[in-house]
Every structure is written in C-alpha cells, then in structure tokens.
N, CA, C and O of each residue as an XYZ file, in Angstrom:
696
protein
N     -97.441     22.652     15.901
C     -97.132     23.954     15.332
C     -96.812     23.756     13.871
O     -95.897     23.016     13.510
N     -97.606     24.450     13.007
C     -97.378     24.464     11.570
C     -96.474     25.645     11.202
O     -96.712     26.777     11.623
N     -95.464     25.372     10.432
C     -94.459     26.363     10.078
C     -94.275     26.341      8.546
O     -93.812     25.350      7.982
N     -94.635     27.413      7.913
C     -94.504     27.486      6.442
C     -93.187     28.132      6.041
O     -92.941     29.302      6.332
N     -92.372     27.379      5.390
C     -90.981     27.787      5.072
C     -90.939     28.672      3.799
O     -91.619     28.401      2.809
N     -90.129     29.717      3.870
C     -89.836     30.558      2.772
C     -88.407     30.413      2.295
O     -88.104     30.623      1.120
N     -87.503     30.039      3.251
C     -86.122     29.893      2.939
C     -85.590     28.774      3.780
O     -85.943     28.626      4.950
N     -84.701     27.954      3.149
C     -84.023     26.875      3.888
C     -82.519     26.986      3.658
O     -82.039     27.213      2.547
N     -81.827     26.820      4.732
C     -80.339     26.780      4.697
C     -79.880     25.423      5.224
O     -80.378     24.951      6.247
N     -78.941     24.803      4.534
C     -78.475     23.466      4.812
C     -77.013     23.540      5.314
O     -76.201     24.256      4.728
N     -76.696     22.851      6.328
C     -75.307     22.752      6.785
C     -75.101     21.428      7.582
O     -76.059     20.824      8.063
N     -73.886     21.025      7.698
C     -73.553     19.769      8.336
C     -72.835     20.088      9.643
O     -71.935     20.928      9.650
N     -73.190     19.469     10.705
C     -72.614     19.589     12.008
C     -71.715     18.329     12.287
O     -72.227     17.237     12.530
N     -70.412     18.513     12.243
C     -69.500     17.389     12.381
C     -69.641     16.778     13.730
O     -69.710     15.553     13.822
N     -69.692     17.575     14.834
C     -69.735     17.049     16.164
C     -70.956     16.183     16.441
O     -70.871     15.151     17.106
N     -72.132     16.644     15.898
C     -73.329     15.861     16.101
C     -73.543     14.800     14.994
O     -74.396     13.921     15.121
N     -72.743     14.906     13.898
C     -72.916     14.018     12.739
C     -74.365     14.109     12.270
O     -75.027     13.087     12.085
N     -74.853     15.322     12.081
C     -76.243     15.578     11.634
C     -76.227     16.609     10.570
O     -75.446     17.561     10.585
N     -77.145     16.388      9.609
C     -77.443     17.395      8.575
C     -78.470     18.343      9.194
O     -79.486     17.884      9.716
N     -78.226     19.651      9.147
C     -79.152     20.608      9.734
C     -79.790     21.396      8.622
O     -79.169     21.759      7.623
N     -81.073     21.645      8.849
C     -81.887     22.452      7.890
C     -82.442     23.630      8.735
O     -83.237     23.430      9.653
N     -82.013     24.820      8.405
C     -82.374     26.024      9.097
C     -83.562     26.622      8.266
O     -83.389     27.124      7.155
N     -84.757     26.536      8.872
C     -85.993     27.022      8.179
C     -86.334     28.436      8.624
O     -86.270     28.751      9.813
N     -86.701     29.295      7.661
C     -87.084     30.644      7.975
C     -88.431     30.871      7.315
O     -88.627     30.482      6.164
N     -89.356     31.488      8.019
C     -90.680     31.814      7.430
C     -90.775     33.289      7.005
O     -89.776     34.006      7.080
N     -91.940     33.754      6.565
C     -92.115     35.145      6.111
C     -91.850     36.150      7.187
O     -91.404     37.261      6.903
N     -92.128     35.768      8.477
C     -91.952     36.677      9.558
C     -90.549     36.624     10.177
O     -90.326     37.169     11.258
N     -89.594     35.959      9.483
C     -88.265     35.822      9.889
C     -88.137     34.935     11.186
O     -87.125     35.000     11.885
N     -89.136     34.150     11.470
C     -89.070     33.166     12.557
C     -88.136     32.027     12.049
O     -88.089     31.740     10.853
N     -87.414     31.403     12.969
C     -86.435     30.426     12.584
C     -86.613     29.142     13.387
O     -86.790     29.173     14.605
N     -86.561     28.001     12.674
C     -86.512     26.690     13.296
C     -85.315     25.943     12.758
O     -84.911     26.165     11.616
N     -84.735     25.059     13.560
C     -83.578     24.260     13.196
C     -83.899     22.815     13.232
O     -84.052     22.271     14.326
N     -84.017     22.127     12.100
C     -84.238     20.720     12.105
C     -82.974     19.940     11.836
O     -82.177     20.311     10.974
N     -82.781     18.826     12.595
C     -81.661     18.000     12.371
C     -82.084     16.724     11.758
O     -83.119     16.186     12.152
N     -81.340     16.183     10.796
C     -81.688     14.986     10.103
C     -80.544     13.990     10.203
O     -79.382     14.361     10.038
N     -80.862     12.729     10.472
C     -79.851     11.722     10.510
C     -79.559     11.086      9.170
O     -80.338     11.219      8.227
N     -78.452     10.406      9.086
C     -77.993      9.726      7.876
C     -79.079      8.688      7.442
O     -79.408      8.579      6.261
N     -79.617      7.940      8.428
C     -80.594      6.949      8.108
C     -81.878      7.567      7.453
O     -82.387      7.055      6.457
N     -82.360      8.650      8.035
C     -83.551      9.278      7.435
C     -83.334      9.796      6.014
O     -84.171      9.625      5.129
N     -82.155     10.448      5.828
C     -81.837     10.945      4.448
C     -81.709      9.782      3.506
O     -82.212      9.829      2.383
N     -81.048      8.746      3.943
C     -80.918      7.579      3.040
C     -82.252      6.967      2.691
O     -82.448      6.563      1.545
N     -83.199      6.876      3.648
C     -84.532      6.367      3.375
C     -85.240      7.304      2.352
O     -85.953      6.816      1.475
N     -85.060      8.563      2.454
C     -85.617      9.504      1.510
C     -85.038      9.297      0.116
O     -85.767      9.274     -0.876
N     -83.725      9.148      0.055
C     -83.040      8.926     -1.300
C     -83.520      7.634     -1.921
O     -83.698      7.566     -3.137
N     -83.729      6.637     -1.139
C     -84.202      5.334     -1.774
C     -85.570      5.472     -2.369
O     -85.824      4.939     -3.449
N     -86.460      6.169     -1.705
C     -87.867      6.241     -2.114
C     -88.123      7.384     -3.128
O     -89.071      7.297     -3.908
N     -87.314      8.427     -3.131
C     -87.600      9.624     -3.918
C     -87.716      9.450     -5.399
O     -88.681      9.951     -5.975
N     -86.787      8.761     -6.079
C     -86.862      8.653     -7.545
C     -88.178      8.052     -7.992
O     -88.835      8.583     -8.888
N     -88.578      6.916     -7.355
C     -89.802      6.255     -7.702
C     -91.025      7.110     -7.454
O     -91.955      7.130     -8.260
N     -91.020      7.828     -6.319
C     -92.141      8.678     -5.944
C     -92.279      9.769     -6.998
O     -93.379     10.030     -7.485
N     -91.127     10.427     -7.364
C     -91.200     11.452     -8.381
C     -91.718     10.908     -9.766
O     -92.523     11.539    -10.451
N     -91.210      9.728    -10.111
C     -91.710      9.173    -11.437
C     -93.210      8.876    -11.427
O     -93.878      8.962    -12.457
N     -93.714      8.534    -10.273
C     -95.151      8.213    -10.218
C     -95.999      9.478    -10.047
O     -97.155      9.494    -10.470
N     -95.463     10.519     -9.447
C     -96.317     11.653     -9.063
C     -96.119     12.921     -9.908
O     -96.931     13.842     -9.821
N     -95.095     12.985    -10.692
C     -94.838     14.095    -11.480
C     -94.993     13.782    -12.937
O     -94.272     12.926    -13.451
N     -95.901     14.434    -13.631
C     -96.113     14.218    -15.043
C     -94.981     14.868    -15.874
O     -94.765     16.079    -15.833
N     -94.272     14.002    -16.630
C     -93.167     14.509    -17.397
C     -93.509     14.725    -18.847
O     -92.635     15.018    -19.663
N     -94.788     14.581    -19.176
C     -95.216     14.731    -20.591
C     -95.150     13.378    -21.341
O     -95.451     13.310    -22.532
N     -94.771     12.354    -20.657
C     -94.721     11.048    -21.299
C     -95.739     10.113    -20.579
O     -95.803     10.122    -19.349
N     -96.488      9.355    -21.289
C     -97.475      8.537    -20.654
C     -97.029      7.090    -20.406
O     -97.412      6.478    -19.409
N     -96.241      6.567    -21.294
C     -95.829      5.142    -21.192
C     -94.347      5.063    -21.196
O     -93.724      5.003    -22.255
N     -93.752      5.062    -20.000
C     -92.324      4.964    -19.917
C     -91.967      3.654    -19.198
O     -92.669      3.240    -18.275
N     -90.888      3.015    -19.619
C     -90.399      1.929    -18.825
C     -89.496      2.457    -17.755
O     -89.241      3.659    -17.697
N     -88.990      1.565    -16.882
C     -88.225      2.077    -15.732
C     -86.952      2.742    -16.161
O     -86.554      3.740    -15.559
N     -86.271      2.216    -17.211
C     -85.037      2.890    -17.676
C     -85.304      4.282    -18.215
O     -84.517      5.202    -17.989
N     -86.383      4.438    -18.910
C     -86.707      5.724    -19.496
C     -87.069      6.719    -18.375
O     -86.718      7.896    -18.458
N     -87.762      6.250    -17.339
C     -88.061      7.088    -16.221
C     -86.832      7.544    -15.530
O     -86.701      8.726    -15.210
N     -85.913      6.635    -15.285
C     -84.622      6.981    -14.612
C     -83.857      7.961    -15.423
O     -83.295      8.913    -14.883
N     -83.819      7.748    -16.751
C     -83.106      8.678    -17.653
C     -83.701     10.114    -17.594
O     -82.968     11.101    -17.533
N     -84.988     10.189    -17.615
C     -85.666     11.504    -17.507
C     -85.357     12.174    -16.186
O     -85.029     13.359    -16.134
N     -85.470     11.374    -15.083
C     -85.231     11.847    -13.766
C     -83.739     12.318    -13.602
O     -83.484     13.336    -12.958
N     -82.799     11.593    -14.170
C     -81.414     11.921    -14.157
C     -81.213     13.220    -14.853
O     -80.498     14.082    -14.342
N     -81.831     13.409    -16.038
C     -81.704     14.673    -16.838
C     -82.281     15.831    -15.961
O     -81.670     16.895    -15.860
N     -83.451     15.604    -15.340
C     -84.035     16.652    -14.571
C     -83.173     17.058    -13.360
O     -83.133     18.230    -12.984
N     -82.479     16.064    -12.749
C     -81.584     16.328    -11.627
C     -80.398     17.124    -12.102
O     -80.006     18.088    -11.445
N     -79.805     16.747    -13.239
C     -78.636     17.450    -13.747
C     -78.994     18.898    -14.144
O     -78.232     19.830    -13.891
N     -80.143     19.053    -14.754
C     -80.642     20.403    -15.186
C     -80.828     21.319    -13.941
O     -80.428     22.483    -13.933
N     -81.459     20.725    -12.887
C     -81.694     21.484    -11.672
C     -80.389     21.902    -11.000
O     -80.319     22.985    -10.420
N     -79.343     21.055    -11.069
C     -78.084     21.390    -10.417
C     -77.474     22.619    -11.119
O     -76.785     23.414    -10.481
N     -77.727     22.775    -12.434
C     -77.201     23.865    -13.187
C     -78.089     25.146    -13.143
O     -77.582     26.268    -13.170
N     -79.357     24.948    -13.079
C     -80.272     26.097    -13.292
C     -80.974     26.666    -12.001
O     -81.477     27.790    -12.015
N     -80.993     25.909    -10.956
C     -81.589     26.412     -9.714
C     -80.512     26.983     -8.845
O     -79.550     26.294     -8.505
N     -80.660     28.268     -8.470
C     -79.637     28.951     -7.742
C     -79.528     28.492     -6.269
O     -80.532     28.240     -5.604
N     -78.327     28.399     -5.808
C     -78.052     28.160     -4.380
C     -77.019     29.151     -3.945
O     -76.136     29.538     -4.710
N     -77.138     29.558     -2.708
C     -76.136     30.541     -2.138
C     -75.318     29.729     -1.162
O     -75.862     29.042     -0.298
N     -73.962     29.812     -1.308
C     -73.083     29.157     -0.380
C     -72.293     30.148      0.447
O     -72.040     31.269      0.006
N     -71.904     29.744      1.638
C     -71.139     30.628      2.524
C     -71.249     30.125      3.960
O     -71.878     29.108      4.253
N     -70.618     30.873      4.819
C     -70.680     30.499      6.288
C     -72.064     30.702      6.825
O     -72.757     31.622      6.389
N     -72.492     29.891      7.743
C     -73.753     29.961      8.356
C     -73.623     30.666      9.712
O     -72.880     30.217     10.585
N     -74.363     31.787      9.876
C     -74.395     32.532     11.131
C     -75.820     32.570     11.648
O     -76.707     33.077     10.960
N     -76.055     32.065     12.798
C     -77.398     32.119     13.378
C     -77.301     33.208     14.455
O     -76.640     33.050     15.481
N     -77.992     34.317     14.171
C     -77.889     35.488     15.093
C     -79.100     35.651     16.042
O     -79.273     36.696     16.668
N     -79.919     34.607     16.130
C     -81.026     34.676     17.020
C     -81.269     33.271     17.597
O     -80.745     32.279     17.091
N     -82.072     33.213     18.665
C     -82.365     31.934     19.274
C     -83.251     31.113     18.311
O     -84.189     31.640     17.713
N     -82.943     29.862     18.181
C     -83.698     29.008     17.298
C     -84.306     27.863     18.149
O     -83.800     27.516     19.217
N     -85.399     27.303     17.630
C     -86.000     26.129     18.285
C     -85.565     24.917     17.514
O     -86.005     24.697     16.386
N     -84.664     24.091     18.143
C     -84.164     22.902     17.401
C     -85.095     21.752     17.587
O     -85.761     21.656     18.618
N     -85.162     20.879     16.625
C     -85.929     19.600     16.678
C     -85.270     18.589     15.768
O     -84.595     18.922     14.794
N     -85.497     17.336     16.130
C     -85.005     16.214     15.303
C     -86.077     15.784     14.325
O     -87.181     15.410     14.720
N     -85.755     15.837     13.086
C     -86.682     15.400     12.007
C     -86.836     13.905     12.068
O     -85.847     13.192     11.903
N     -88.054     13.382     12.301
C     -88.290     11.955     12.329
C     -88.911     11.456     11.070
O     -88.659     10.315     10.681
N     -89.707     12.242     10.414
C     -90.500     11.853      9.269
C     -90.456     12.963      8.222
O     -90.495     14.148      8.554
N     -90.374     12.558      6.949
C     -90.523     13.511      5.828
C     -91.622     13.004      4.966
O     -91.498     11.929      4.379
N     -92.749     13.770      4.859
C     -93.865     13.382      4.078
C     -93.802     14.197      2.760
O     -93.485     15.387      2.782
N     -94.103     13.550      1.627
C     -94.118     14.209      0.347
C     -95.527     14.160     -0.147
O     -96.216     13.155      0.028
N     -95.977     15.240     -0.770
C     -97.287     15.351     -1.385
C     -97.206     16.210     -2.666
O     -96.648     17.307     -2.662
N     -97.751     15.704     -3.702
C     -97.716     16.411     -5.002
C     -98.953     17.311     -5.047
O    -100.082     16.832     -4.937
N     -98.726     18.634     -5.212
C     -99.828     19.556     -5.241
C    -100.049     19.891     -6.681
O     -99.252     20.609     -7.284
N    -101.155     19.369     -7.266
C    -101.504     19.634     -8.663
C    -102.142     20.921     -8.973
O    -101.968     21.481    -10.056
N    -102.928     21.427     -7.972
C    -103.649     22.652     -8.158
C    -103.516     23.579     -6.913
O    -103.381     23.098     -5.787
N    -103.555     24.860     -7.134
C    -103.554     25.768     -5.973
C    -104.958     26.088     -5.559
O    -105.901     25.486     -6.072
N    -105.136     27.025     -4.638
C    -106.518     27.298     -4.113
C    -107.497     27.741     -5.172
O    -108.700     27.525     -5.027
N    -107.011     28.358     -6.238
C    -107.860     28.902     -7.266
C    -108.058     27.854     -8.414
O    -108.653     28.185     -9.440
N    -107.581     26.641     -8.248
C    -107.729     25.624     -9.235
C    -106.749     25.645    -10.356
O    -106.877     24.868    -11.302
N    -105.721     26.554    -10.282
C    -104.732     26.644    -11.315
C    -103.700     25.587    -11.131
O    -103.251     25.340    -10.012
N    -103.302     24.936    -12.239
C    -102.326     23.819    -12.193
C    -100.973     24.378    -11.756
O    -100.520     25.388    -12.294
N    -100.340     23.746    -10.808
C     -99.006     24.178    -10.360
C     -98.150     22.915    -10.244
O     -98.661     21.808    -10.080
N     -96.813     23.118    -10.333
C     -95.859     22.014    -10.110
C     -95.223     22.275     -8.777
O     -94.113     22.804     -8.721
N     -95.879     21.928     -7.713
C     -95.363     22.067     -6.367
C     -95.423     20.762     -5.648
O     -96.373     19.987     -5.753
N     -94.358     20.549     -4.906
C     -94.283     19.323     -4.035
C     -94.229     19.932     -2.623
O     -93.486     20.877     -2.360
N     -95.017     19.373     -1.757
C     -94.974     19.793     -0.395
C     -94.160     18.743      0.391
O     -94.435     17.543      0.365
N     -93.139     19.276      1.090
C     -92.349     18.421      1.978
C     -92.729     18.816      3.380
O     -92.674     19.995      3.729
N     -93.111     17.857      4.188
C     -93.389     18.119      5.609
C     -92.368     17.419      6.445
O     -92.222     16.197      6.404
N     -91.645     18.238      7.225
C     -90.643     17.737      8.179
C     -91.315     17.702      9.559
O     -91.767     18.728     10.068
N     -91.374     16.494     10.158
C     -92.142     16.301     11.409
C     -91.291     15.638     12.450
O     -90.575     14.682     12.152
N     -91.354     16.133     13.679
C     -90.599     15.493     14.764
C     -91.442     14.328     15.328
O     -92.612     14.154     14.988
N     -90.786     13.536     16.211
C     -91.442     12.372     16.705
C     -92.721     12.646     17.512
O     -93.661     11.851     17.494
N     -92.736     13.785     18.221
C     -93.922     14.119     19.053
C     -95.001     14.815     18.225
O     -96.077     15.130     18.733
N     -94.703     15.052     16.942
C     -95.586     15.752     16.043
C     -95.922     17.162     16.526
O     -96.974     17.713     16.200
N     -94.997     17.737     17.315
C     -95.186     19.130     17.776
C     -94.587     20.132     16.787
O     -94.978     21.300     16.788
N     -93.668     19.709     15.963
C     -93.157     20.549     14.913
C     -93.568     19.947     13.602
O     -93.327     18.768     13.343
N     -94.187     20.750     12.776
C     -94.648     20.360     11.451
C     -94.228     21.533     10.461
O     -94.913     22.545     10.307
N     -93.080     21.297      9.836
C     -92.546     22.325      8.970
C     -92.896     21.941      7.497
O     -92.607     20.838      7.033
N     -93.503     22.870      6.826
C     -93.899     22.628      5.435
C     -93.094     23.497      4.475
O     -93.007     24.715      4.632
N     -92.499     22.825      3.457
C     -91.714     23.492      2.473
C     -92.321     23.075      1.103
O     -92.369     21.892      0.766
N     -92.790     24.108      0.315
C     -93.289     23.843     -0.997
C     -92.258     24.211     -2.055
O     -91.775     25.342     -2.102
N     -91.916     23.209     -2.930
C     -90.916     23.433     -3.943
C     -91.358     22.832     -5.263
O     -92.229     21.963     -5.293
N     -90.780     23.276     -6.321
C     -91.033     22.695     -7.629
C     -90.165     21.430     -7.719
O     -89.281     21.235     -6.884
N     -90.401     20.582     -8.702
C     -89.619     19.347     -8.819
C     -88.129     19.728     -9.063
O     -87.249     19.035     -8.553
N     -87.827     20.779     -9.807
C     -86.458     21.215    -10.059
C     -85.829     21.640     -8.708
O     -84.698     21.248     -8.420
N     -86.515     22.405     -7.905
C     -86.064     22.887     -6.597
C     -85.806     21.675     -5.667
O     -84.837     21.666     -4.908
N     -86.663     20.685     -5.737
C     -86.492     19.475     -4.901
C     -85.188     18.716     -5.329
O     -84.445     18.226     -4.478
N     -84.941     18.635     -6.627
C     -83.692     18.044     -7.067
C     -82.488     18.766     -6.599
O     -81.490     18.164     -6.201
N     -82.584     20.111     -6.648
C     -81.432     20.991     -6.142
C     -81.304     20.813     -4.648
O     -80.177     20.720     -4.163
N     -82.383     20.759     -3.882
C     -82.318     20.604     -2.400
C     -81.598     19.301     -2.107
O     -80.670     19.271     -1.299
N     -82.006     18.257     -2.734
C     -81.395     16.919     -2.477
C     -79.909     16.971     -2.894
O     -79.075     16.428     -2.168
N     -79.556     17.569     -3.977
C     -78.171     17.745     -4.421
C     -77.333     18.473     -3.387
O     -76.193     18.104     -3.104
N     -77.943     19.541     -2.817
C     -77.183     20.327     -1.813
C     -77.019     19.536     -0.508
O     -75.985     19.637      0.153
N     -78.059     18.736     -0.130
C     -77.966     17.865      1.004
C     -76.856     16.879      0.856
O     -76.101     16.663      1.804
N     -76.712     16.218     -0.390
C     -75.735     15.249     -0.625
C     -74.352     15.860     -0.591
O     -73.409     15.251     -0.086
N     -74.229     17.072     -1.130
C     -72.924     17.810     -1.104
C     -72.493     18.038      0.350
O     -71.320     17.848      0.669
N     -73.412     18.440      1.238
C     -73.074     18.716      2.624
C     -72.674     17.500      3.392
O     -71.856     17.594      4.306
N     -73.234     16.330      3.048
C     -72.891     15.073      3.746
C     -72.125     14.106      2.889
O     -72.365     12.899      2.910
N     -71.218     14.642      2.151
C     -70.422     13.848      1.233
C     -69.725     12.652      1.906
O     -69.567     11.586      1.311
N     -69.312     12.867      3.172
C     -68.613     11.848      3.907
C     -69.480     10.699      4.432
O     -68.954      9.723      4.967
N     -70.814     10.810      4.284
C     -71.720      9.812      4.713
C     -71.741      8.559      3.759
O     -72.203      7.486      4.148
N     -71.252      8.724      2.567
C     -71.219      7.635      1.691
C     -72.577      7.230      1.100
O     -72.763      6.081      0.701
N     -73.507      8.162      1.046
C     -74.834      7.872      0.493
C     -74.747      7.967     -1.028
O     -74.007      8.782     -1.579
N     -75.518      7.117     -1.683
C     -75.493      7.154     -3.142
C     -76.497      8.205     -3.660
O     -77.582      8.381     -3.105
N     -76.105      8.877     -4.718
C     -76.993      9.830     -5.372
C     -77.895      8.971     -6.335
O     -77.374      8.343     -7.256
N     -79.176      8.949     -6.127
C     -79.976      8.098     -6.976
C     -80.035      8.548     -8.443
O     -80.463      7.759     -9.285
N     -79.628      9.776     -8.789
C     -79.613     10.271    -10.119
C     -78.214     10.307    -10.725
O     -78.043     10.803    -11.838
N     -77.217      9.797    -10.022
C     -75.842      9.817    -10.561
C     -75.761      8.964    -11.841
O     -76.417      7.933    -11.990
N     -74.955      9.441    -12.703
C     -74.663      8.693    -13.937
C     -73.879      7.407    -13.516
O     -72.936      7.486    -12.730
N     -74.266      6.295    -14.024
C     -73.561      5.029    -13.677
C     -72.134      5.167    -14.139
O     -71.875      5.544    -15.282
N     -71.215      4.866    -13.264
C     -69.793      5.082    -13.606
C     -69.341      3.922    -14.511
O     -69.790      2.781    -14.402
N     -68.457      4.286    -15.377
C     -67.873      3.335    -16.327
C     -66.761      2.588    -15.571
O     -66.036      3.170    -14.763
N     -66.653      1.298    -15.855
C     -65.686      0.453    -15.155
C     -64.240      1.040    -15.331
O     -63.935      1.731    -16.303
N     -63.392      0.722    -14.340
C     -62.082      1.303    -14.326
C     -61.135      0.600    -15.305
O     -60.117      1.149    -15.726
N     -61.504     -0.612    -15.641
C     -60.592     -1.338    -16.563
C     -60.668     -0.798    -17.933
O     -61.754     -0.519    -18.442
N     -59.477     -0.634    -18.579
C     -59.438     -0.071    -19.931
C     -59.267     -1.286    -20.912
O     -58.742     -2.339    -20.550
N     -59.724     -1.077    -22.119
C     -59.555     -2.068    -23.135
C     -58.507     -1.718    -24.101
O     -58.506     -0.622    -24.661
N     -57.582     -2.651    -24.322
C     -56.511     -2.391    -25.279
C     -56.691     -3.328    -26.476
O     -56.987     -4.511    -26.310
N     -56.514     -2.802    -27.642
C     -56.580     -3.617    -28.853
C     -55.275     -3.647    -29.602
O     -55.177     -4.294    -30.645
C-alpha cells in the first residue's frame, strides 16, 4: 500500500518506548508508524553525509569541516524558520499501526514537468513491505522533522549530528 503523506505528527509513547509518526494524507486517511531507538539512531548517523552528498548547497569543493558547518547552519536555521505545531495528540479515528523497519531517502531534483525542486522523499516501510509511506519534504523541513524527533525522544540519549560541539567544562584562570 502506497500512502502519500500531507501531514505528520510526532509523539513519544513511554509505555512502548517508541517514537510514533502519525501520517495523514489528502483524504484524511491516517496511518500510525512506530520507530525504534535503533532505527532513528541509524538514520541520524547516515543523514548528515547523505545530505552533504545529495543536496547542492551552492558550493562545489568543500572539505568535511565546511560541509558540517553548512549543514549545522542549515539545521539551526530550519529550527527557527520552519513552523511546528505543539500540543496534545488526540486520535479520533481508527488507525492502522505498523512498525517502521526501513527509511529510504531519495533526492528529487526535478518534478514531473522537469522543473528543479528541492524535495527529499522519505519512504517509511514495514518489514513485510505492506506499508509504504512516502513523505516529500524540503531539506529545511527534513532538518526540522529530525529536530522534532530528537526533542520527543530526549531521554534516549541520541546525539544530534548538527549540534554545536560543546566547550569543555574546565575554565582557564590567568
């Protein structure tokens, strides 16, 4: 089943220790995907390099440090500029739950008419491949989505790949 997402809501279920993604399409159909800590961590490890390789930032020759700095700036800008709505989650209809086993990323350079677009397609797929949920986002929206996921699972101890390196706690006295 292919499901094209128009809206995603993120929340954490303490009892199941799962991050939940509530997907809604244009027809108001709802699917509920659950993600484990391990899967999110795997995504976080691979995502910065994938973004650096697949998204053109206007620079052609960057070293790794420059790529990280640009990505870090993009992440911080997205946290400030991409809107997110917070509040209690109420599910008022029956939903089809599934466990997300795989997240595929694809960079969409052109739309059907050949017009250049900045869209990344995320495919959330279950183990049986019976659920295939597709979410198209810009790179800024992807940064915001990951930021919201990390906020919801703060207790998991996952590292933010775009976090500013913290300064040592020791102070210097002269």
